[in-house]
C-alpha positions, 0 to 999 in steps of 0.5 A: 500500500506504501509502495503504490501511495509513493508511486501515485504521488510521485507521476501526480506531482509530475503531471502537475509540474509538467502541466504546470510549467508549460502554463508558465512557459506559455505565460512568459512567451506571450507576455515577452512577445507583447514587450518587444511588439512596440520595439519591432516597429519602431526598429529600436534595437537597442532598446530590444536588446535592454529589454531581453536583457531584463528578462535574464532575472528569471533565473530559468531563462537560457535563451532568448531570440526574436527573429523577423517573420523570415527567421532572421535573427534580430536580436539573440541572447544567451546565458553562459555558465558564469551566468552572464548574459551575451549576444549570440553570434552563432547562427543568424537565421533560425528555423521557424515553426511552418504553421500556428502560433506557438510551437513547444520542443522539450529535450528532456536530456539536455535540460531545457524546454523551448517555444516559439511564439508569433509577434502579432500586436494586430499585425504579424511582426516576427517571432520570439523564441524562449528557451528555459531550463527545466532544474527546478522541475527536476529538482522537485523530482529528485526531492520526491524520488528521495522521499518514496525511499523514506516512505517505504520504511515508515508507517503508513500514517506517517508517510502519508502525512509526508506525501501530503505535506510535500505535495502542498508545499510544493503545489504552494511553491508551483502557484505562487511562481505561476501569480508572479508570472502572471503579475509580470505578464500584466506588468509588460502588456502594460508597458508594451501599451503606454508612452514610457514618457507620458504614460499615455496610451500608445500607438498599441492601444490606439485601435482597441479604445476607437473601437470602443468609443465607436461602439458607445455611439453607436448603443448611446447615440450623440457624437465622437469627436476624433481629434489628430493633435500636433504641437505647434513650436514644440521644433523651437523648444527643443532647439532653445532649451534642449531635448530634456526641456522637450521631453517636460513639455511633453509631460507637461502636455500630457498632463494638462490634456489629461485634465482637460478631458472627461471619464469616457474621453480618451487621450493617447501619444502616438509619437513625437509631438503628436496625440490623439484625443478621443472626446465621446459622448457629445450631443451637439457640435458646439459641444466639440467647440468649446471643448477644443477651445478650451484644449488650445487656451490650456497648451498655450499657457507658459510651462516653467522650465527651470528659471525660464518659461516655454510656450507651445501651441497646438493644431488640431484636425477633427472627423466626427463619427457617425458623420464621418463613418469609415474604418479606424485608418480611415478616420485617422486620415481625416483628422490628420487632413484637418490638423494639416489645414489648421496648420495652413492656416496659421496654426493654433487653432482647430479645423473639421474635415469637410468630406466633399461627399456629404454637403448636407453636414455643416462643418464650419471652420473656426479658431480658438479665438473665435 
């Protein structure tokens, strides 16, 4: 009976560890793929390498590589025997999976498992290959083997108590590791979808936020104002005070926009000095114009940089959904066109997109001083 119980305990723990290890590998690879997607889009391979190096704080990771869709390696890192992390120049290409988004490979003799994860935040960008040591799992199994010998020499009740305690302790450790991985995955996902300087949602969040805002208009009625905002005078601030001052200006602009918008609105930073505002739950165009005027005036206020003051303005292009009803890319393009018209009309003002195919919609032009 003791022997049967010991064997059952070993098999159960082995299955539990294998299942947990696979889930952990899946969570880890998915989180890493999300965290590097924006860096591949911007081709910031220095930041990509730094992000991958940071992930080696997880002692189980042996190697990570990021490739393009054809298998050409963009960055590849390897943990050496002295625990240092170095660039791996042994191969410039990897054999990517032929089908599916994830492929798991296990090599029990060498003590690792590896997985391929497609980097696909809406558009396929490449592949992430990660190799993880199974030493943690092997140590647990070795521990259980030693316990089997102890179980065989003790009374059944004592052996059963030790087995229950061992299983509980190991399951608790595994659950703690899984919770830590889930939390790390959430943090990586949040970092990937927010701008590191202003903490605003970034380009990766744009599609999701616009679809939600458009769905709310379809459900409740009203108007959604999609605003493309480009700062005026930002280059002069950078030239006069330097890029650190430019970063302070961007942070100040982001904070002012946060204070101006309502709970049902969203503000995003696309990059550089470009922002997108989604102003929802509006019933009349007068409400839109009032919000735009307040935003223009708020951004004209001086920004203190040490003992100096910097001044910027904003040119804003606006299109109104559902009057302008099309895909997300089309709506953004229309708002962008209107923003360029505001630039041509003297800057520091806003303009509505004027679709030629909708003459029944009176879209007037007005500036903040109107």
